[in-house]
Every structure is written in C-alpha cells, then in structure tokens.
C-alpha distance (Angstrom), angle and dihedral (degrees) to the residues before:
residue distance angle dihedral
X1 . . .
X2 3.90 . .
X3 3.73 121.6 .
X4 3.78 108.4 -103.6
X5 3.75 113.4 -125.0
X6 3.71 115.9 -179.1
X7 3.89 112.1 -151.0
X8 3.85 94.2 -106.2
X9 3.81 99.3 32.6
X10 3.83 111.1 142.3
X11 3.72 90.9 -123.8
X12 3.77 92.5 56.5
X13 3.71 92.8 45.9
X14 3.85 89.2 52.4
X15 3.79 88.3 64.9
X16 3.85 86.7 83.7
X17 3.83 98.4 -99.6
X18 3.73 108.9 169.0
X19 3.83 106.1 -109.1
X20 3.67 148.8 156.7
X21 3.79 130.8 -150.0
X22 3.85 89.7 -73.0
X23 3.81 96.3 52.5
X24 3.88 137.0 -93.8
X25 3.80 117.0 8.5
X26 3.85 119.0 -145.3
X27 3.86 122.4 -169.5
X28 3.80 92.3 -166.6
X29 3.84 136.6 27.8
X30 3.75 92.7 -116.5
X31 3.79 91.1 60.1
X32 3.81 91.1 56.0
X33 3.81 89.3 45.9
X34 3.85 93.3 52.3
X35 3.70 88.5 48.5
X36 3.79 94.0 50.2
X37 3.79 93.3 43.8
X38 3.87 90.7 52.8
X39 3.84 92.9 50.5
X40 3.79 90.4 46.2
X41 3.80 94.6 50.7
X42 3.73 89.1 48.7
X43 3.81 91.9 50.2
X44 3.78 90.2 49.7
X45 3.81 87.7 58.1
X46 3.78 97.1 -113.8
X47 3.84 93.2 130.9
X48 3.80 139.6 -1.2
X49 3.72 118.4 -105.4
X50 3.92 88.5 -121.7
X51 3.79 88.7 58.4
X52 3.83 88.4 51.2
X53 3.80 92.5 49.2
X54 3.81 91.1 50.5
X55 3.81 91.9 53.1
X56 3.83 94.7 44.0
X57 3.79 91.5 47.0
X58 3.88 91.5 52.5
X59 3.75 91.3 49.7
X60 3.78 93.1 48.8
X61 3.85 91.5 46.6
X62 3.79 88.6 50.9
X63 3.72 95.2 48.7
X64 3.81 89.8 46.3
X65 3.75 90.6 54.7
X66 3.91 89.4 51.4
X67 3.78 89.5 49.8
X68 3.82 92.8 -111.0
X69 3.80 104.3 105.2
X70 3.81 101.3 102.7
X71 3.82 131.9 101.3
X72 3.73 137.0 13.1
X73 3.80 96.8 -68.3
X74 3.71 93.2 49.7
X75 3.83 90.9 48.8
X76 3.71 93.8 51.4
X77 3.83 92.9 45.6
X78 3.73 85.3 57.0
X79 3.74 89.5 47.2
X80 3.84 92.2 50.7
X81 3.95 90.8 46.3
X82 3.83 90.2 51.4
X83 3.85 90.4 47.0
X84 3.80 91.9 51.7
X85 3.80 93.2 46.4
X86 3.78 93.9 47.2
X87 3.85 92.4 46.4
X88 3.85 87.5 50.3
X89 3.88 92.6 49.3
X90 3.85 90.5 48.1
X91 3.80 90.5 47.5
X92 3.79 89.1 -125.7
X93 3.78 88.2 142.2
X94 3.81 133.9 12.5
X95 3.85 117.4 -121.1
X96 3.72 88.2 -110.8
X97 3.80 92.5 54.5
X98 3.82 91.2 47.5
X99 3.83 92.4 48.0
X100 3.81 89.6 48.4
X101 3.73 93.8 50.4
X102 3.87 91.5 47.7
X103 3.82 89.8 51.7
X104 3.78 92.5 47.5
X105 3.84 88.7 53.9
X106 3.80 92.4 45.3
X107 3.75 90.9 51.5
X108 3.82 93.2 45.6
X109 3.78 92.4 48.7
X110 3.81 92.1 49.8
X111 3.87 90.0 50.6
X112 3.72 99.9 43.2
X113 3.87 118.4 93.9
X114 3.67 116.5 -114.4
X115 3.72 113.8 -87.7
X116 3.90 94.6 21.7
X117 3.80 123.2 109.6
X118 3.80 114.0 -99.1
X119 3.78 112.4 -117.7
X120 3.68 131.4 -176.8
X121 3.80 112.3 -119.5
X122 3.70 123.1 -141.4
X123 3.83 85.7 -142.4
X124 3.78 93.8 63.3
X125 3.83 110.0 116.4
C-alpha cells in the first residue's frame, strides 16, 4: 500500500518545495503539473513517498554540486529529473515512450502561440 501524501501535508512540504503561506508556489504551469503527477502516481501506489524523496534528494544534491541548485526553476528541474528516473526504474514508461512524449511536448511548445496553453495534438507525428 502506498504512503498517503496529501498535497499540503507537512512531511511533503518539508521536502523543500518552494512555498508561501498558502502552499506550494509554481512559476510555470509545468511545475504544477509535475508536482500533481508525482502526487497522483504516489496515491496510485506506483511508488512509496520515501522512494520519491530519495530520488529528489539525489537530484538536488547533484544539481547543487554543479552549482545549479538554486531557485524555483532549478528545484522543479530536479523534481522532473527525479520523476523521470523513478518512472524508468519502476518501468512505468519505456525510454522510447518517455522520449516520444518529450518530443511531442517540445513540438507542441514550439508551435503554440505565446500566452496560449500548450496542448498535445493528436496530429503530432
């Protein structure tokens, strides 16, 4: 059974998530999406929160050693890298599926007018 982690649980917030008095703070929509996806995967029992914390901690430590561990964007880039590595470790996606999804998002972001929400298109090849 997965550890239950409500979105504003003190244990979750203790992981270093940038936040203000109302809760997590996101500079970009992708940061909130990565956060929500991680919480949902945990709630679905696909990994334990302790596993997630280990992966995120390792990414933050590596980024800090490289001098890239400061600020919201850096934090959520670590978050995303940890999520990718954990999903690969758990075989939730193949490398090919992950790369295809990244390419679809890259393509969509390059073809979306500034200020509009990025949406994956069924016509992407």
